[in-house]
N, C-alpha and C positions, 0 to 999 in steps of 0.2 A: 325766101322769107315771105310770110303772108303779111305784106305791109298794110293791107286794109284793116288789120286788127291791131297794128302796133300803136295807133293813136298817138303818133309823135307830136310833140309840141303842146301837149295838154296836161303835163304833170308838173307840180311845183318842185322846186329844188329839193326840199326835204324828202319828198316821196322818191325822187330819183336816187338820192343817196341811200334811202332805206332799201330800195330794190337792189342797189349795187351791193349792199352788205348781205342781202339775202343770198346773192349768187356767190359771194366770196366765202361766206361763213361755212357752208357745208352742203353736200349733196345727200339727201336723206335716202333711206333704203328704197329698193326697187327702182324708181325713176324720178324721185323728187329731190329738191334741195331747199335749204332754208337758212334764215336768220334775219333779224332786223333789230334796229336800235334807234333811239331818238337821234335826230340830226337837226342842225340849225336850219331855220327857214330861209327863204330867199325868193328870188323872182321865178317866173315860169320857165321851166326847162324840160325838154323831152327826156325820155328814159336815157337816150344816148346810145350811140353806136358801140361804145366800149362795153356797156352793160349787155346789150343784146348779143354782141359778139361773144362775150364771156359765157352767157347762158347757153347760146347755141353750141358753143364749143364743148361745154360740159355734157350736154345731152347727146351731141354727136358722138363723143367718146364713149359715153355710157351705152348708147345703142349699138355701137360697134363691138365693144368689149363683151356685152351681154347677149349678143346675137338676137337683137330685137328685129322682127320683121317690120314693125312700125311702132311709132310712139307719137303722142301729141302732148304738149305741155303748155300751160298758161299761167299768167300772173294776173291776179285780181287785186285792184287797189282802189280805194275811195269809191267803192260800190260798183265797179265796172271791170270788164275784161280789158286790160290795157296792153297785153301782149300775148300772142298765141302763135305756135308754129307746129307743123306736122313734119315728121321725118319718116321715110320709108313707105311701105305699102300696106293697104288694108288686107290683101290676101295675095298669095303667091301665084295664083292662077291668072287673075285678071290684071294684076300689077297696078290696080288703082291706087293713086297716092293717098296717104293719110291727110285729111283736112280737118279744120275745126268742127265740121259737121259729121265726121266719122263716128260711128257708134261702137263703144267698147263696153264689155262687162266690167263693172268696177268692184266686184267681189265684196270683201268685208267693209269697204267704204259705204256699202248699203246700210250698215248697222246704225249709223247716225240718223238716217231717215226713219228707221224702225223705232229708235229710241225717242225721237222727237214726236212721232205719232202717238206713242204711249203717253208721253207727257201731255199732249194735247187732249187725249181722252181723259186723262186725270183732271185737266182744267175744266173739261166739260162735265165732270161729275160721273163719268162712266166707270172709273176704277180708282183704286188707291194704291200708292206705291208700297205702303207697309202692309197691305193685305196679303194673305197667303195666296201664292200663285195657284194652288189647287182650288181656290174658290172660283177661279175663272177657267180652269182646266181640270175637269172632274177626273180625268184619267190618272192624275198624279196622286189621288187620295190614298191609294193602296200601297204606296211606295215603302220599301224597307230602307231606312236611313242607316248610316254607318254605325251610329251608337244610339243607345237608348235615350240619351239626353240631347241628341241632335235637334236643333230648332228646325221647324219646317220652313221651306223656301218661301221667301217673299218676292214680290215683283221686283223690288229694289235690288235684290241679290242677282236676279237675272240680268238686269241692266248693267251691273257693275262687274260681272264675271266673278262673283263670289258665292255662287250657289253650291260649290263643292264638287262640281262635275269634273271628270277627267278631261284634259286637253284632247281635242278630237280632230286636229288638223292631220292629214288632209281628208280624213274620212268624212267630216262634216260637209266639206265643199261638194263632194260627189253625191251627197244626199239631196241636192237642190231639187231634182225632179220627183222626189219621193211622194207618192200619192197620199192625200190626207188620211184615207182609211188605214194605210199602212203605218203612218205616223201615229195614229191613235192606238193601233195595236202595239207598236213599239213602246209607247208611254204606259199602257196598261201592264205590260210585262215588266216594267221597272228598268232603271238605267244604272250604270256603274257610277260610284262616287270615288273621288280621290280622298275626300275628307268630309267632315261635318260642314254644313253650310255656315257662312258668315265668319269664317276664320281667316281666309286669305284669298288673294287673286289667283285664278287659274282660267285661262282663256277657253271659252266653250261656244262653239257654233250651235250646239243643241240648245243652250240657254236662249239664244236669239231666235231660234226656230220656235221655242215655246212662247216668246214674246209675240211672234207672228200669230200663233194660235190664240193668244189672249186678245190681240187686236181683232181677229176674226170673230171671236165669240162675243166680245162686248160691243162691237160695232154692228154685228149681225150681217156682215158682208165680208168677203175674202179680204185678207190683209192687203193684198196688192191693190184692190180697188180703194180701200180706205186710205192707204198711203198716197195713192194717186190723187184722190179727191182732196185730201188734207194738205198736201205739199206740192206735188208735181204740177197739178193744174193751176193753182193760185200763183205759183212762181213762174209760169209760162214755160215749163220744161216739157214742151209738147212732143219732143222726139224721144223722151225717156219712158221706159216701162220695164215690166218683168217678163215679157214674152219676147225673147230675142228674135225668133223667126218671124214675128209679126212685122218687123221693120223691113223696109226695102233692102234686098240683098246688096244693091249697089252702094249702100251707105254703111254696111256692117263690116267691122274688122273681124275676120275669122281668127280663132285662137290657135296657137301653135306651141309645141314644146321643142326644145333643142336636145336632140338625142343622137348619139353616134355621129357627131359632126354634121348633122342635117336637121332641118325643120320637119316636124311631124304634125300633121293636122290633128287637133283635139276635137272630139265630138262636141256638138252644141248641146248643152244641158238645158232641158226644157223647164217650164215652171213647175213648182210643186211646194211641198210643205216647208222645205228649208230655204225658200227664196228670201225670206225676211232677213236671213243672216248674210246673204251675199248675191242675190240674183238680179240686181238692177243693171240695166243697160242704159248708157247715156253718152252724150257727146261733150266735147270741151265747151261748146257754146252753151249748152244746157247746164252743165255742171258748174260753170262759172256763176250762173244765177244763184245756185245753191250756196256757193262759197260767199258771194256778196251778201246774201240774206243772213247767213250765220254771223259774219263780221259786223253787220249792221246792228247787232244787239249790244255792241260795246261802243261807247261807254254808256252807263245808265244816264237817263236824261228825262226831261219833262215832256218831250215831243209825244204826240199821239202815236200809238201803235198802229202801223200801217200794214204789217205783214200777216200771213195766215196764222202765225202763232205769236203770242206776246213775247217781247224782247226778254223779259225776266225769265220766262220759261226756256227760251233758247239758251240763256246763260246757265241754266241748270245742267245742260249737257257737260259743262266743265266741272261739275261737282264730283270729286273723286270718292273712292270707296273706303278711304281711311286705312288702306293697306299699302303705304308708300314703299317704293323701291328706289334704287339708284341705278344709273347706267351711264356709260360713256356716250356722249352725244353721237348719234349715228352719222355716217357720211364721211366727207373728206377733210373734216377739221383736224383729224389726227389725234394722237394721244395727248397732246398739250391742251386740247379743248376741255373746258370745265365739265365736271360730271353733272348730270341732271337728276333732280328728285322727281319721280313720276308716279302717277296714279292712273288707273283706268277709271274714267268717269262714266259717261253714258253714251256709248257709241263712239267715243273719242278718247285718246290718251292725252292727259294733261301733264305738262312738264314745266318745272321751274328751272330756268337756265340762267347762269350768272351773267351772261352777255346778252341773251336774247329775250329775257323776261319770260312771261307766260306764253307757252305755245300749246296749241291743240293739233293733234295729228292722228292719222290712221293710215295703215297700208291695206292692200288687198292682194291676196294671192289666190289663184283660181285656175282650174284647168284651161290653159290657153291665154291667161290674162294676168297682168300685174299692174298695180296702181299705187299711188301715194298722194296724200294731201297734207299740207302744213298751213296752219293759220296762226297769225300773230295779231291777236285782237287789239292790243294797245296801239299798233301801227296801222291797223286797217288793211293789212296786206295778207294775201294768201297765194300759195303756189301749189299746183297739182300737175300730175302727169299720169297718162293712161297708155298702156302698152298691150300688144297682143302676143305675149309670150308667157307661158306658165311662170308665175312668180310665187313668192312666199310672203306670208303676212309678217309684218314687223310690229 
């Protein structure tokens, strides 16, 4: 156990109980777990060995059952990383252990960074969410839509996955290194639609690649530089970035897939046009700063805004697309768990749960990597996990 990150003895009883309920309630897809509820207040109390033992056991079992070479998981509460632990190894050759500073690709958990950067550009007067996307991406202007009466795609539909594109997993993941010139050619040639825009949700990596192009065009610099300048640098996420190979090899978790009862090394995907949908690499220490920043936007209050983006703008990430669905709560809660009403918002899935209240979450599946994050804004608690085995988005 990485006791230096456990911060024992510094949590109030209410928080300790909330974290315990997080662990008991469910283990979310890929490698994360969740739940929280209000609890009576009390005196200062550490997380407690029962809670840490429970969460360590859950993740140890998951790592074994899912054949994970390595995984790191963390709990953020009251604005800080209160517990973190690594299991397994960064790579099978050196056998370096996973630590809180190990770097993982976080796949589609990148989308929230892209979405918030778009919202910040909106705040700065550089774009409008209800503007036609083609006004910022000229290659879209000649597209043939599914029907004569199809509305043309707005920026908002790209954020909400309601542009009408076909679901493109896992094709989209493997387009991460696509050169910008080839992406322009792909766009000029037109893309397939599943339906007319603004009718319903359908997940699209292409849509977030287009948001990356919009960021590039309206900011007059590559999307990766704009996201770094807007979010990563102000939040102190100095180890995070979009060029995996630029990081020291001794800190990187290499990605693997489980095939024929053996691990197979996945190739490292370089930077490119699709990176805005899933190309970010980060560590548990860095990612916890992002989680704490997002949670700090709740509740609304009179305090001065201190972050790189206004709190009200951060809360917009939770605004859904008005195409609600229902699902059984993912994880280990079992069939008795209440069903959730969910919407895809902006880079996050928002769910209303009868026991947990409002939750924000996202998974990441990528060649060699799987990840998940769950936020409980009313409780100020978030939990995340990053692993180096090919996973699927949830």
